[in-house]
Backbone as a printed PyTorch tensor [residue, N CA C, xyz], in Angstrom:
tensor([[[ 11.6260,   7.3700,  15.8370],
         [ 10.2610,   7.3700,  15.3560],
         [  9.5480,   6.1130,  15.8590]],

        [[  8.2750,   6.2410,  16.0560],
         [  7.4550,   5.1230,  16.5000],
         [  7.3770,   4.0700,  15.3980]],

        [[  7.1730,   2.8330,  15.7980],
         [  6.9950,   1.7460,  14.8370],
         [  5.5080,   1.6280,  14.5140]],

        [[  5.1820,   1.7270,  13.2210],
         [  3.7930,   1.6080,  12.7910],
         [  3.6960,   0.4940,  11.7620]],

        [[  2.8640,  -0.5080,  12.0720],
         [  2.5920,  -1.5970,  11.1340],
         [  1.1740,  -1.3980,  10.6390]],

        [[  1.0370,  -1.2790,   9.3180],
         [ -0.2730,  -0.9550,   8.7580],
         [ -0.6910,  -1.9720,   7.7120]],

        [[ -1.9260,  -2.4370,   7.8360],
         [ -2.5810,  -3.2980,   6.8520],
         [ -3.9080,  -2.6130,   6.5210]],

        [[ -4.6160,  -3.0680,   5.4980],
         [ -5.8630,  -2.3840,   5.1320],
         [ -6.8780,  -2.2340,   6.2680]],

        [[ -6.9750,  -3.2290,   7.1510],
         [ -7.9950,  -3.1340,   8.1970],
         [ -7.4240,  -3.0400,   9.6080]],

        [[ -6.0890,  -2.9430,   9.7300],
         [ -5.4930,  -2.9180,  11.0610],
         [ -4.2350,  -2.0560,  11.0560]],

        [[ -4.0680,  -1.2740,  12.1230],
         [ -2.8590,  -0.4800,  12.3090],
         [ -2.3780,  -0.7020,  13.7300]],

        [[ -1.0720,  -0.9410,  13.8840],
         [ -0.4890,  -1.1400,  15.2090],
         [  0.6480,  -0.1440,  15.3820]],

        [[  0.5450,   0.6950,  16.4160],
         [  1.5840,   1.6570,  16.7630],
         [  2.3010,   1.1390,  17.9940]],

        [[  3.6240,   1.0750,  17.9280],
         [  4.4240,   0.6870,  19.0910],
         [  5.4310,   1.7990,  19.3400]],

        [[  5.4000,   2.3350,  20.5470],
         [  6.3220,   3.3980,  20.9350],
         [  6.6260,   3.2460,  22.4210]],

        [[  7.8590,   2.8940,  22.7320],
         [  8.2320,   2.7170,  24.1300],
         [  7.3680,   1.6730,  24.8030]],

        [[  6.6830,   2.0620,  25.8680],
         [  5.8520,   1.1200,  26.6230],
         [  4.3880,   1.1510,  26.1870]],

        [[  4.1060,   1.7920,  25.0470],
         [  2.7330,   1.9180,  24.5530],
         [  2.5360,   1.1290,  23.2690]],

        [[  1.4580,   0.3590,  23.2170],
         [  1.0210,  -0.2970,  21.9820],
         [ -0.4370,   0.0800,  21.7680]],

        [[ -0.7290,   0.6310,  20.5910],
         [ -2.0850,   1.0360,  20.2440],
         [ -2.4730,   0.3080,  18.9730]],

        [[ -3.5880,  -0.4120,  19.0160],
         [ -4.0720,  -1.1630,  17.8610],
         [ -5.4190,  -0.6060,  17.4270]],

        [[ -5.5030,  -0.2200,  16.1480],
         [ -6.7740,   0.1810,  15.5440],
         [ -7.2130,  -0.9670,  14.6540]],

        [[ -8.4250,  -1.4830,  14.8570],
         [ -8.9400,  -2.5990,  14.0720],
         [-10.2650,  -2.1930,  13.4290]],

        [[-10.2490,  -1.9670,  12.1240],
         [-11.4630,  -1.5440,  11.4170],
         [-12.5030,  -2.6590,  11.3730]],

        [[-12.0720,  -3.9150,  11.2990],
         [-13.0230,  -5.0320,  11.2320],
         [-13.9140,  -5.0840,  12.4740]],

        [[-13.3180,  -4.8970,  13.6430],
         [-14.0990,  -4.9270,  14.8880],
         [-14.6130,  -3.5380,  15.2590]],

        [[-14.0520,  -2.4990,  14.6210],
         [-14.4530,  -1.1300,  14.9410],
         [-13.9320,  -0.6640,  16.2870]],

        [[-12.8500,  -1.3030,  16.7600],
         [-12.3390,  -0.9980,  18.0940],
         [-10.8670,  -0.6160,  18.0790]],

        [[-10.4770,   0.0440,  19.1580],
         [ -9.0770,   0.3540,  19.4220],
         [ -8.7120,  -0.2930,  20.7510]],

        [[ -7.4680,  -0.7460,  20.8570],
         [ -6.9770,  -1.3270,  22.1050],
         [ -5.6820,  -0.6160,  22.4600]],

        [[ -5.6550,  -0.0190,  23.6490],
         [ -4.4870,   0.6930,  24.1470],
         [ -3.8640,  -0.1270,  25.2670]],

        [[ -2.5990,  -0.5080,  25.0750],
         [ -1.8710,  -1.2730,  26.0850],
         [ -0.6640,  -0.4440,  26.5030]],

        [[ -0.4820,  -0.2880,  27.8150],
         [  0.6480,   0.4680,  28.3290],
         [  1.2880,  -0.2790,  29.4840]],

        [[  2.5760,  -0.0360,  29.6490],
         [  3.3310,  -0.6540,  30.7240],
         [  3.7930,   0.4670,  31.6560]],

        [[  3.6900,   0.2380,  32.9460],
         [  4.1410,   1.1970,  33.9370],
         [  5.2500,   0.5360,  34.7270]],

        [[  6.4660,   0.9970,  34.5320],
         [  7.6610,   0.3850,  35.1090],
         [  7.7190,  -1.0810,  34.6750]],

        [[  7.5120,  -2.0170,  35.5760],
         [  7.5850,  -3.4360,  35.2240],
         [  6.2170,  -4.0850,  35.0510]],

        [[  5.1470,  -3.3260,  35.2980],
         [  3.8080,  -3.8910,  35.2800],
         [  3.0300,  -3.4550,  34.0510]],

        [[  2.2950,  -4.4110,  33.5000],
         [  1.4000,  -4.0850,  32.3940],
         [  0.0990,  -3.5460,  32.9670]],

        [[ -0.3060,  -2.3820,  32.4820],
         [ -1.6070,  -1.8480,  32.8820],
         [ -2.6850,  -2.6340,  32.1470]],

        [[ -3.8750,  -2.6330,  32.6970],
         [ -4.9910,  -3.3260,  32.0600],
         [ -5.2560,  -2.6750,  30.6980]],

        [[ -5.3600,  -3.4770,  29.6270],
         [ -5.6450,  -2.9000,  28.3040],
         [ -6.9770,  -2.1520,  28.3080]],

        [[ -7.0100,  -1.0510,  27.5820],
         [ -8.2260,  -0.2450,  27.4570],
         [ -8.7530,  -0.4340,  26.0470]],

        [[-10.0010,  -0.8650,  25.9480],
         [-10.6350,  -1.0970,  24.6480],
         [-11.7870,  -0.1160,  24.4880]],

        [[-11.8780,   0.5020,  23.3100],
         [-12.9510,   1.4660,  23.0580],
         [-13.2330,   1.5250,  21.5620]],

        [[-14.4250,   1.9950,  21.1730],
         [-14.7680,   2.0860,  19.7520],
         [-13.9090,   3.1310,  19.0340]],

        [[-13.5670,   2.8510,  17.7870],
         [-12.8220,   3.8250,  16.9880],
         [-13.5900,   5.1390,  16.8850]],

        [[-14.9120,   5.0550,  16.8980],
         [-15.7440,   6.2570,  16.7810],
         [-15.6190,   7.1720,  17.9970]],

        [[-15.0260,   6.6800,  19.0800],
         [-14.8360,   7.4870,  20.2840],
         [-13.6280,   8.4160,  20.1610]],

        [[-12.7940,   8.1990,  19.1400],
         [-11.6170,   9.0480,  18.9440],
         [-12.0740,  10.3730,  18.3530]],

        [[-11.8080,  11.4360,  19.0880],
         [-12.2320,  12.7790,  18.7010],
         [-11.1600,  13.4880,  17.8780]],

        [[ -9.8820,  13.2690,  18.2310],
         [ -8.7860,  13.9430,  17.5370],
         [ -7.4820,  13.2230,  17.8490]],

        [[ -6.5400,  13.3580,  16.9420],
         [ -5.1660,  12.9060,  17.1530],
         [ -4.3120,  14.0660,  16.6790]],

        [[ -3.4150,  14.5480,  17.5370],
         [ -2.6810,  15.7680,  17.2150],
         [ -1.2740,  15.7360,  17.7980]],

        [[ -0.4620,  16.7110,  17.3740],
         [  0.8660,  16.9080,  17.9420],
         [  0.7480,  17.9750,  19.0210]],

        [[  1.2780,  17.6800,  20.1940],
         [  1.3290,  18.6500,  21.2870],
         [  2.7950,  18.9520,  21.5400]],

        [[  3.1520,  20.2200,  21.4720],
         [  4.5430,  20.6230,  21.6650],
         [  4.7030,  21.3580,  22.9870]],

        [[  5.7800,  21.0490,  23.6860],
         [  6.1300,  21.6820,  24.9560],
         [  7.6130,  22.0050,  24.9360]],

        [[  8.0550,  22.6540,  25.9930],
         [  9.4760,  22.9170,  26.1800],
         [  9.8710,  22.3110,  27.5140]],

        [[ 10.9580,  21.5400,  27.5180],
         [ 11.4610,  20.9360,  28.7440],
         [ 11.8950,  22.0430,  29.7040]],

        [[ 11.3860,  21.9960,  30.9260],
         [ 11.6790,  23.0320,  31.9040],
         [ 13.1350,  23.0930,  32.3270]],

        [[ 13.8070,  21.9630,  32.3350],
         [ 15.2070,  21.9220,  32.7720],
         [ 16.1710,  22.3490,  31.6710]],

        [[ 16.0070,  21.7690,  30.4900],
         [ 16.9830,  22.0080,  29.4220],
         [ 16.5390,  23.0560,  28.4140]],

        [[ 15.2370,  23.3260,  28.3680],
         [ 14.7280,  24.2630,  27.3640],
         [ 14.5590,  23.6260,  25.9970]],

        [[ 14.7620,  22.3190,  25.9120],
         [ 14.6500,  21.6100,  24.6290],
         [ 13.1800,  21.4270,  24.2610]],

        [[ 12.8680,  21.5300,  22.9680],
         [ 11.4830,  21.2900,  22.5480],
         [ 11.1320,  19.8050,  22.6550]],

        [[  9.8950,  19.5290,  23.0690],
         [  9.3910,  18.1620,  23.1990],
         [  8.1030,  18.0810,  22.3890]],

        [[  7.9760,  17.0360,  21.5770],
         [  6.7990,  16.8760,  20.7250],
         [  6.1560,  15.5180,  21.0110]],

        [[  4.8710,  15.5450,  21.3410],
         [  4.1140,  14.3350,  21.6370],
         [  3.0100,  14.1710,  20.6020]],

        [[  2.7360,  12.9320,  20.2060],
         [  1.4880,  12.6730,  19.4900],
         [  0.4930,  12.2580,  20.5690]],

        [[ -0.6660,  12.9070,  20.5620],
         [ -1.6700,  12.6570,  21.5930],
         [ -3.0040,  12.2960,  20.9570]],

        [[ -3.7630,  11.4450,  21.6460],
         [ -5.0850,  11.0340,  21.1830],
         [ -6.1290,  11.5860,  22.1490]],

        [[ -7.1250,  12.2770,  21.6010],
         [ -8.2350,  12.8200,  22.3800],
         [ -9.4520,  11.9350,  22.1450]],

        [[-10.1040,  11.5290,  23.2380],
         [-11.3290,  10.7430,  23.1170],
         [-12.5270,  11.5950,  23.4980]],

        [[-13.6840,  11.2270,  23.0140],
         [-14.9080,  12.0070,  23.2490],
         [-15.2710,  12.1160,  24.7290]],

        [[-14.7760,  11.1970,  25.5530],
         [-15.0640,  11.2570,  26.9900],
         [-14.1360,  12.2270,  27.7230]],

        [[-13.2520,  12.9030,  26.9790],
         [-12.3590,  13.8930,  27.5720],
         [-10.9670,  13.3780,  27.8910]],

        [[-10.7500,  12.0810,  27.7850],
         [ -9.4270,  11.5270,  28.0770],
         [ -8.4380,  11.8980,  26.9820]],

        [[ -7.2220,  12.2350,  27.4030],
         [ -6.1310,  12.5240,  26.4750],
         [ -5.0060,  11.5580,  26.8080]],

        [[ -4.5020,  10.8630,  25.7940],
         [ -3.4400,   9.8840,  25.9850],
         [ -2.2320,  10.2810,  25.1570]],

        [[ -1.0650,  10.3780,  25.8070],
         [  0.1810,  10.6170,  25.0820],
         [  0.6070,   9.2890,  24.4750]],

        [[  0.7890,   9.2820,  23.1580],
         [  1.1550,   8.0520,  22.4580],
         [  2.6520,   7.9590,  22.2180]],

        [[  3.2720,   9.0560,  21.7780],
         [  4.6990,   9.0400,  21.4640],
         [  5.3500,  10.3410,  21.9020]],

        [[  6.6650,  10.3040,  22.0370],
         [  7.4920,  11.4940,  22.2030],
         [  8.5660,  11.3800,  21.1350]],

        [[  8.5510,  12.3300,  20.1830],
         [  9.4300,  12.2280,  19.0210],
         [  9.9170,  13.6080,  18.5900]],

        [[ 10.7680,  13.6150,  17.5870],
         [ 11.1370,  14.8600,  16.9210],
         [  9.8930,  15.4130,  16.2420]],

        [[  9.8650,  16.7040,  15.9830],
         [  8.6740,  17.3660,  15.4350],
         [  8.1780,  16.7140,  14.1540]],

        [[  9.0710,  16.4720,  13.1880],
         [  8.6190,  15.9140,  11.9040],
         [  8.1510,  14.4710,  12.0590]],

        [[  8.7810,  13.7100,  12.9460],
         [  8.3530,  12.3250,  13.1810],
         [  6.9860,  12.2840,  13.8660]],

        [[  6.7700,  13.1660,  14.8350],
         [  5.4650,  13.2310,  15.5060],
         [  4.3780,  13.6130,  14.5060]],

        [[  4.6810,  14.5570,  13.6190],
         [  3.7060,  14.9730,  12.6010],
         [  3.3770,  13.8220,  11.6560]],

        [[  4.3760,  13.0360,  11.2760],
         [  4.1540,  11.8920,  10.3840],
         [  3.3300,  10.8110,  11.0840]],

        [[  3.6230,  10.5460,  12.3570],
         [  2.8460,   9.5760,  13.1330],
         [  1.3830,  10.0040,  13.1970]],

        [[  1.1430,  11.2650,  13.5180],
         [ -0.2240,  11.7870,  13.6170],
         [ -0.9310,  11.6870,  12.2730]],

        [[ -0.2330,  12.0030,  11.2010],
         [ -0.8230,  11.9420,   9.8560],
         [ -1.2980,  10.5230,   9.5330]],

        [[ -0.4610,   9.5210,   9.8390],
         [ -0.8300,   8.1210,   9.5710],
         [ -2.0240,   7.6810,  10.4170]],

        [[ -2.0050,   8.0140,  11.7030],
         [ -3.0970,   7.6090,  12.5930],
         [ -4.4060,   8.2860,  12.1970]],

        [[ -4.3560,   9.5880,  11.9270],
         [ -5.5640,  10.3220,  11.5260],
         [ -6.1270,   9.7590,  10.2230]],

        [[ -5.2440,   9.4720,   9.2740],
         [ -5.6890,   8.9240,   7.9970],
         [ -6.3710,   7.5770,   8.1620]],

        [[ -5.8250,   6.7380,   9.0310],
         [ -6.3830,   5.4020,   9.2190],
         [ -7.7750,   5.4480,   9.8340]],

        [[ -7.9760,   6.3290,  10.8180],
         [ -9.2870,   6.3840,  11.4830],
         [-10.2610,   7.3350,  10.7860]],

        [[ -9.8010,   7.9990,   9.7220],
         [-10.7040,   8.8260,   8.9190],
         [-10.9530,  10.2230,   9.4460]],

        [[-10.0160,  10.7530,  10.2350],
         [-10.1430,  12.1360,  10.6880],
         [ -9.6130,  13.0590,   9.6000]],

        [[-10.2920,  14.1720,   9.3780],
         [ -9.8640,  15.1330,   8.3610],
         [ -8.5550,  15.7820,   8.7890]],

        [[ -7.7090,  16.0860,   7.8340],
         [ -6.4170,  16.7330,   8.1360],
         [ -6.5830,  18.1800,   8.5170]]])
């Protein structure tokens, strides 16, 4: 399961090479990702730009195993995979993130 640190005005999700910070005080989100050994430039955007956070389920083409991702949709059309987890863990991650940013269940 992803690591989620939550305070009243700040939530930090850490999963693999992804760190996502929601900050209610500044009204912003910061997405930091690492690609192999390099840190990608952090992406900062308003919390109000988040359109949806959901679980996306797929099946691995090689093994046939189910794969569950928590994904964030932004109003500009960008979709970011945040985590890859078991189904119930992905659902719990999505529930916490949606609750923090005020998206209806």
